[in-house]
C-alpha positions in Angstrom: 27.5 148.8 91.0 28.5 152.0 89.3 26.1 155.1 89.1 25.6 154.5 85.5 24.4 150.9 86.2 22.1 152.1 88.9 20.5 154.6 86.6 20.3 152.7 83.3 20.2 148.9 84.2 16.5 149.0 85.2 15.6 150.5 81.8 17.8 147.8 80.1 16.0 145.0 81.8 12.4 146.2 81.0 12.4 144.2 77.7 14.3 141.0 77.1 13.8 140.7 73.3 15.2 137.0 73.0 13.1 135.7 75.8 9.8 136.7 74.4 7.9 133.5 73.4 7.3 133.0 69.6 3.8 133.5 68.5 2.6 133.2 64.8 2.0 136.5 63.1 -1.5 137.5 61.8 -1.7 137.7 58.0 -4.7 139.9 57.7 -3.5 143.4 57.4 -0.5 145.7 58.6 -2.6 147.0 61.6 -3.0 143.5 62.9 0.8 143.0 62.7 1.4 146.2 64.7 -1.2 145.2 67.3 0.6 141.7 67.6 3.9 143.4 68.4 2.3 146.2 70.6 1.0 143.4 72.9 4.6 142.2 73.5 5.7 145.8 74.8 2.4 146.9 76.2 3.6 148.2 79.7 6.6 150.0 78.4 4.6 151.6 75.7 2.0 152.8 78.1 4.8 154.4 80.2 6.2 156.0 77.1 2.8 157.6 76.2 2.3 158.9 79.8 5.8 160.4 79.7 5.2 162.1 76.5 1.9 163.6 77.6 3.5 164.7 80.8 6.2 166.7 78.9 3.6 168.3 76.6 1.4 169.2 79.7 4.3 170.8 81.5 5.2 172.9 78.5 1.6 174.1 77.9 1.4 174.9 81.7 4.5 177.1 81.5 3.1 178.9 78.5 -0.1 179.7 80.5 2.1 180.8 83.4 4.2 183.1 81.0 1.0 184.8 80.0 0.1 185.3 83.7 3.6 186.7 84.6 3.7 189.1 81.7 0.2 190.5 82.5 1.0 190.7 86.2 4.3 192.5 86.0 3.0 194.9 83.4 -0.2 195.8 85.5 1.1 195.5 89.0 4.8 196.1 88.8 7.5 193.4 89.4 7.8 193.9 93.2 4.0 193.8 93.9 3.5 190.7 91.6 6.3 188.7 93.1 4.9 189.4 96.7 1.3 188.5 95.7 2.0 185.6 93.3 5.0 183.8 94.9 2.9 180.4 95.2 2.4 180.6 91.4 6.1 181.4 90.5 7.2 178.6 93.0 4.9 176.1 91.1 6.2 177.2 87.8 9.9 176.9 89.1 9.3 173.3 90.3 7.8 172.5 86.8 10.9 173.9 85.2 13.2 172.1 87.6 13.0 169.2 88.4 9.7 168.4 86.9 10.5 169.0 83.1 14.0 167.4 83.2 12.7 164.3 85.0 9.9 163.9 82.6 12.1 164.5 79.6 14.8 161.9 80.9 12.0 159.3 81.4 10.7 159.9 77.9 14.0 159.9 76.1 15.4 156.9 78.0 12.3 154.7 77.5 12.3 155.8 73.8 15.9 155.5 72.9 17.5 153.3 75.4 14.8 150.7 76.0 12.5 150.5 72.9 14.8 151.6 70.1 17.4 149.0 71.2 15.2 146.0 72.2 12.2 146.4 69.9 14.1 145.8 66.5 15.9 142.8 68.1 12.6 141.3 69.2 10.8 141.9 66.0 13.8 140.4 63.9 13.9 137.4 66.2 10.2 136.8 65.8 10.6 137.3 62.1 13.4 134.7 62.1 11.4 132.1 64.0 8.5 132.6 61.5 10.9 132.2 58.5 12.8 129.1 59.7 9.5 127.3 59.9 9.1 127.6 56.1 9.8 124.6 53.9 12.5 124.6 51.1 10.2 125.7 48.3 9.7 129.0 50.1 13.5 129.7 49.9 13.6 128.7 46.2 11.0 131.3 45.3 12.9 134.2 47.0 16.4 135.6 46.9 18.0 135.1 50.3 18.8 138.9 50.3 15.2 139.6 49.8 14.3 137.7 52.9 17.0 139.4 54.9 16.2 142.8 53.6 12.5 142.5 54.3 13.0 141.3 57.8 15.3 144.2 58.6 13.0 146.7 57.0 10.0 145.5 58.7 11.8 145.5 62.2 12.6 149.3 61.5 9.1 150.0 60.3 7.2 148.4 63.1 9.5 150.3 65.5 8.8 153.6 63.8 5.0 153.0 63.8 4.8 151.8 67.4 6.9 154.6 68.8 4.9 157.2 66.7 1.6 155.7 68.1 2.7 155.8 71.7 4.9 159.0 71.8 4.6 161.4 69.0 0.7 161.0 68.4 -0.3 161.4 72.0 2.0 164.3 72.4 0.7 165.9 69.2 -2.9 165.5 70.1 -2.3 166.9 73.7 -0.5 169.7 72.1 -3.3 170.6 69.6 -6.1 170.0 72.1 -4.3 171.9 74.9 -3.4 174.8 72.6 -7.1 175.3 71.6 -8.1 175.2 75.3 -5.4 177.5 76.3 -6.1 180.1 73.5 -9.8 179.7 74.2 -9.2 180.6 77.9 -7.2 183.6 76.8 -9.3 184.8 74.1 -11.8 182.7 72.0 -11.0 184.8 68.9 -7.6 183.3 68.9 -8.7 179.7 69.3 -11.1 179.7 66.3 -8.5 179.9 63.5 -6.5 177.2 65.2 -9.5 174.9 65.1 -10.0 175.6 61.4 -6.3 175.0 60.8 -6.4 171.6 62.6 -9.4 170.5 60.5 -7.7 171.3 57.3 -4.6 169.5 58.4 -6.6 166.4 59.2 -8.4 166.6 55.8 -5.1 166.8 54.2 -3.9 163.7 56.0 -6.9 161.7 55.1 -6.5 162.5 51.5 -3.0 161.8 51.2 -2.8 158.7 53.5 -3.7 156.0 50.7 -1.4 157.6 48.2 1.6 157.6 50.7 0.8 154.0 51.6 0.8 152.7 48.0 3.9 154.6 46.8 5.8 153.5 50.0 4.8 149.8 49.4 6.3 150.1 45.8 9.5 151.5 47.2 9.9 148.9 49.9 9.4 146.2 47.4 12.0 147.6 45.1 14.5 148.0 48.0 14.2 144.4 48.9 14.5 143.4 45.3 17.8 145.3 45.0 19.1 143.7 48.1 18.1 140.3 46.8 19.5 140.8 43.3 22.9 142.1 44.6 23.0 139.3 47.1 22.3 136.7 44.6 25.0 138.2 42.2 27.7 138.3 44.6 26.8 134.8 45.9 27.3 133.5 42.4 30.2 135.5 41.3 32.4 132.4 40.5 29.9 131.3 37.9 29.5 134.8 36.5 33.2 135.0 36.1 33.4 131.7 34.3 31.0 132.7 31.7 32.3 136.3 31.5 28.7 137.6 32.2 29.7 140.8 34.2 28.3 143.1 31.5 24.8 141.2 31.4 24.5 140.9 35.2 25.5 144.7 35.5 22.8 145.5 32.9 20.1 143.6 35.1 21.2 145.5 38.2 21.1 148.7 36.3 17.5 148.2 35.3 16.4 147.5 38.9 18.3 150.4 40.2 16.8 152.8 37.6 13.4 151.4 38.3 13.9 152.2 42.0 15.1 155.8 41.3 12.0 156.4 39.2 9.7 154.9 41.8 11.3 156.9 44.6 11.1 160.3 42.5 7.4 159.6 42.3 7.2 159.0 46.1 9.2 162.2 46.9 6.9 164.1 44.6 3.9 163.4 46.9 5.9 164.3 50.0 7.1 167.6 48.7 3.7 168.6 47.5 2.1 167.8 50.9 4.9 169.9 52.5 4.0 173.0 50.3 0.4 172.7 51.2 1.3 172.5 55.0 3.6 175.6 54.6 0.6 177.5 53.0 -1.7 176.4 55.9 0.9 177.5 58.6 1.4 180.9 56.7 -2.4 181.4 56.7 -2.6 180.7 60.5 0.2 183.0 61.3 -1.3 185.9 59.4 -4.7 185.2 60.8 -3.4 185.0 64.5 -1.3 188.1 64.2 -4.1 190.0 62.6 -6.5 189.1 65.5 -3.9 189.7 68.1 -2.7 193.1 67.0 -6.5 194.1 66.6 -7.2 192.8 70.0 -4.3 194.8 71.5 -5.6 198.0 69.8 -9.2 197.5 70.9 -8.4 196.1 74.3 -10.0 192.5 74.1 -6.5 190.9 74.3 -3.8 191.7 76.9 0.0 191.8 76.2 0.5 188.5 78.2 -2.2 186.8 76.1 -0.7 188.0 72.8 2.8 186.8 73.9 1.3 183.4 74.9 -0.6 183.2 71.5 2.6 183.8 69.5 4.5 181.2 71.5 1.7 178.7 71.0 1.6 179.4 67.4 5.4 178.9 67.0 5.0 175.5 68.7 2.1 174.5 66.6 3.9 175.3 63.4 6.9 173.3 64.5 4.7 170.4 65.6 3.0 170.4 62.1 6.3 169.6 60.3 7.2 167.0 63.0 3.7 165.4 62.5 4.1 165.5 58.6 7.5 163.8 58.8 6.0 161.3 61.3 3.0 160.7 58.8 5.5 160.1 55.9 7.3 157.7 58.1 4.2 155.9 59.2 2.9 155.5 55.7 6.4 154.3 54.6 6.3 151.9 57.4 2.7 150.6 56.4 3.9 150.0 52.8 7.1 148.3 54.1 4.9 146.0 56.3 2.5 145.2 53.5 5.5 144.2 51.2 7.1 142.1 54.0 4.0 140.4 55.3 4.1 137.5 52.9 7.8 136.7 54.1 6.7 136.7 57.8 3.1 135.5 57.8 2.9 132.9 55.0 2.1 129.6 56.7 4.4 126.6 55.8 3.1 124.3 53.0 4.6 121.3 54.5 3.5 120.5 58.1 2.9 117.4 60.2 -0.8 116.4 60.6 -2.0 117.0 64.1 -2.2 113.2 64.9 1.4 112.6 63.7 3.6 110.7 66.3 7.4 110.9 66.9 9.4 109.2 64.4 11.2 106.1 65.7 14.2 105.2 63.6 14.9 101.4 63.7 16.9 101.0 60.5 18.4 102.9 57.7 16.2 101.7 54.8 14.9 104.4 52.5 11.8 103.5 50.4 9.9 105.5 47.7 6.6 104.0 46.8 4.7 105.3 43.7 6.0 108.8 44.3 5.0 111.7 42.0 6.1 115.3 42.4 5.8 118.6 40.4 7.1 122.0 41.3 4.2 123.3 39.2 0.9 121.3 38.6 1.2 121.3 34.8 4.5 119.6 34.7 5.4 116.7 36.9 9.2 116.1 37.7 8.9 112.7 39.5 6.3 110.1 38.0 5.1 107.1 39.8 8.6 106.3 41.1 9.3 103.3 43.4 12.8 102.9 44.8 14.1 101.0 47.9 17.5 101.5 49.2 18.7 99.1 51.9 20.4 100.2 55.1 24.1 100.9 54.4 23.8 100.6 50.7 25.6 103.1 48.5 23.4 104.2 45.6 24.3 106.6 42.7 21.5 108.5 41.0 22.4 108.9 37.2 20.6 110.9 34.5 20.5 113.8 32.1 20.1 117.2 33.4 16.5 117.7 34.6 15.9 114.1 34.9 14.8 114.6 38.6 17.9 113.4 40.6 18.2 116.4 42.8 14.5 116.7 43.2 14.3 113.0 44.3 16.9 113.6 47.1 15.3 116.9 48.2 12.1 114.9 48.9 14.1 113.1 51.6 14.0 115.3 54.6 15.4 112.8 57.3 18.4 110.7 56.7 21.7 110.1 58.5 25.1 110.4 56.9 27.4 107.3 57.2 24.5 104.9 57.1 22.7 105.3 53.9 24.2 107.3 51.0 22.5 108.8 48.0 25.0 110.4 45.6 23.9 112.6 42.6 26.3 112.7 39.7 26.9 114.5 36.5 30.3 113.2 36.4 29.8 109.4 36.4 33.4 108.6 37.5 32.6 110.1 41.0 30.0 107.1 41.7 31.9 104.3 40.0 32.3 102.4 43.3 28.7 102.6 44.4 26.9 99.4 45.3 24.0 100.2 42.9 23.3 102.8 40.3 19.6 104.1 39.8 19.3 105.9 36.3 16.4 108.4 35.8 15.1 109.8 32.7 12.0 112.1 32.6 11.3 111.5 36.2 11.1 107.7 35.9 13.7 104.9 36.7 14.8 103.4 33.5 17.8 101.3 34.8 19.2 99.8 38.0 22.3 97.8 38.7 26.1 98.0 39.4 28.2 100.1 37.3 29.6 97.2 35.4 26.2 95.7 34.8 24.9 98.8 33.3 27.7 99.4 31.1 27.3 95.8 29.7 23.5 96.5 28.9 24.5 99.2 26.5 21.5 101.5 27.8 21.4 105.2 28.9 24.0 104.8 31.4 26.4 103.1 29.1 26.0 105.9 26.6 26.6 108.6 29.2 29.5 106.5 30.5 31.2 106.2 27.1 30.7 109.9 26.4 32.6 110.9 29.6 35.2 108.1 30.0 35.7 106.4 26.8 34.2 103.2 28.3 36.9 102.6 31.1 35.8 101.3 34.4 38.5 101.4 37.1 39.4 98.2 38.8 38.2 97.6 42.5 40.8 98.3 45.1 
């Protein structure tokens, strides 16, 4: 085993994304979806949160130590301070190395090497298992590209939210609370503006949260619509070329893309406005802390070390604010994305076996419809009280005008075996001229049955269709 394997293999084995058992997703709200996935990675996420808080605690301790060192050296001299405070300096040195590098390595490896790789795969796999349970009607109602896009987007969105919840948010909260405690211990006058600044940032976040969420949901919906539209266009390019419909299809895509641009501009306006407000709050905090600090230095209630520590903490808080703002934008984008994708992943199948259903035992190849009616929409039935029996091994051709119900009838058959019983759907009647029996549909009803020759002799609907396509010629049997 190489050194690299020894170091990284344990992290790579913490999550086996494809071995996690499938569990149906909750359909109530995005938070329930997040909790559902959090439960799959609970132990690793707790370790991630502890590592994040350890890194932040070490950084705050080093800031406090810096304040003590500056004051000690300025008051006692470097030599005297070194002799008197060597245990403190040793402790700070151990925090700097190896404490901080080890904690940072654990944090970054758990986040990037373990969770960022395995979590999206696990979420996409769970989403796939949910989608594959859907019936055919589900896939008729959505572009295939939309389904793929939403599964991919929700995997990324859930990953962002979970990592933010267990890494960025604990670290940010500890940084805020620790900064207030540290500044309060140095000089309460320095802590008071920070408390006001934190309250104003929280109010801003609460006010902007619902706006971020709704704008992000619209953007996510349009992204999936773009993917579905383009995927459908490319998948049907042969038909588009046959009808020279490139311009009309391009116009449709252009409208979708323009709508997406307008929606994203609206979303970005909200983000940029919130950033301006945060800049104003940070500027006010800087001016307030510097004013208090310089006044304290002049009047003697703040030492040089405390002032240096306050400036360093202030710089970290300002940087954390923009990180928190960006994280907040990502979180709300993720919530909007999850809201848009939830119907794809959480909609229960409409066709399910009853709980008491037993295993199907196939003893023959006969297919039988008995008084079957079917409608895609309640107001218009496609199949109407249809009864049809197809014997084992019999070849049957379904004939009828477009929209008569031929494809629908076969789609209702979910379990049959090729080579034993054949049902052929034909718009070109010559392809079914050698079938044992022809079933002619019109308006969802069976209007004629018989061999091709018999139906031509009856001079009914089949005969009229046949004459229109072949001029009345029926090939001889081989």
